[in-house]
C-alpha positions, 0 to 999 in steps of 0.5 A: 392774388398770386393765381389772379396774376397768372390767370391775367398774366400780370407780371406787376402783380406776380412780382408784388406777390412773390416778394410778399410770400417770402416775407411769410417764408422767412416768418415760418422757417421755410428756408428754400422757399425764403432763398429763392423767392428772394433771387426771383424778386431780386431778378425781376426788380433788376431785369431792365439791367440784366436782360433788356427787352425781356419785361416786355416779352413776359408782359406779353404772356411770358408767366403763364402758358394756355393749353386750352381756349377755356378762359382763366385756364392759364396755368404758370409755366413751371408748374406746366413744365413740372406736369410736362416733363416730369411725369412717367411715359406711360401717363403720357402715352395714356393721356389721349385715351383717358381723356376720351374715357372721360368725355364719354363718361360725361356724354352718358351722364348727360354732362357735356355741353358740347357733345360733338367736341365742336364748341369747346372753349366754355368752362362749366364754371362760367356758365350763367347759373354758376356766375350767379352761384358764385357772386352770392356766396362772395356776398355773403362772405363780405356780408360776414366780414363787414357784420363782424367789425366791431368784435369786443375781443381783447385777445387773439382767438383759434376759429378752429377751437375757440380758445384764446391764444397764449400771450407768447402766441398772440405775440408772434402771430401778430408780429410774423409779417414784420420779423419775416420783412426785417429777416428778408431784408437782412438776407438780401443786404448780407447775401446780395449786396455785401456778399460777393461769393456764391457759396454765401447764398446757399449758407443756412437761413437762421430760423425765426421759430415764431409759435403759430395757432397750432401751438394753442391747439390742446391735444389729449392722448388716450389708450385704447384697449389694444394698447394703441396711444391715439391722439384726439384733438377738437376740430370744427368751426362752431366757435367761429359760427357762434362768434359771428351770430354772437355779433347780431346780439344786444350783448355779445357772447363771453368767449372767455367764459363759453369756452369753459364748456363743451360744445358737443351736443353729447360728451365726447367719450359716449358719442361722436358730433354728428350723433353715432355711438362710440365704439367702446365698451357699453356693458360697462355701463350696464353693470354700473345701472344694475348695481342696485338692482335685485338679482332675480329680475322678473321677465314677463311670461311672453318674453322672448330671448335673444341670444348672442351666438358670438358672445356664447361662442367665446365662452365656450371651453374645451371646444372640440377640433371641428365645427360639427362637434360645436 
């Protein structure tokens, strides 16, 4: 919604989005954004009193900047200022040359709609095929949401891991927006209505320290052969896909029971989810398999041998000083 308000220069929607985002920053302890988004919201709310006539100017095009004729290319004023004034001189001086190189590359690859640059103004994402493709993706998303309105779930689940959230996490996540609104209301009352000193505005903001879904992710620490400690975390949307597909079944899947088992096609200790072997010492597995094998294993007479030269080299003792001697 914030992006849409900028692209369409919609001041009312821009005002609402910044106020709503302040609630979330208060809830999740972002003090700087909390403080200055509230200032912006209060400023826009009272702009008719503090700056008569400014609202009409902003509505005519004061919150976004257009740097091309391409529809939808409007950019927020503050972002444009950062990109324009805070970039090093070398980057600014070479922008035009790099743009020429980029256009020439598109022309060589036959990706230019206007090779003579005479009809600039049409964004490729607005072509008929791209619009149709995007619309089909939107319709698939809407269909998936509509089919999942009858979840048989009693708890909050993490879509990344499929695991149910703890009661503490569930309680904090579900009350986050309301808690942020209350914290913002208290901030406005204390620092704008009751307080009169400028220093009070910059006083530290009390953190709510709400738990997020990230607190439900289980992390396993492993020690590599080099002594380095590695963190392993399950990250996939497989649980979410199972949840979507299960809604079309006569008996939806029981996620509590499903998550007791690994969702990998092979154990993570042996291979990756895309089917490749892990880079571990497989010789230990061979020794285990050969424990009950006879000492002298017969080989066919026409067999040939593959010598591991690198292993043989490292097994040599009393090495000569030169490769020629080896």
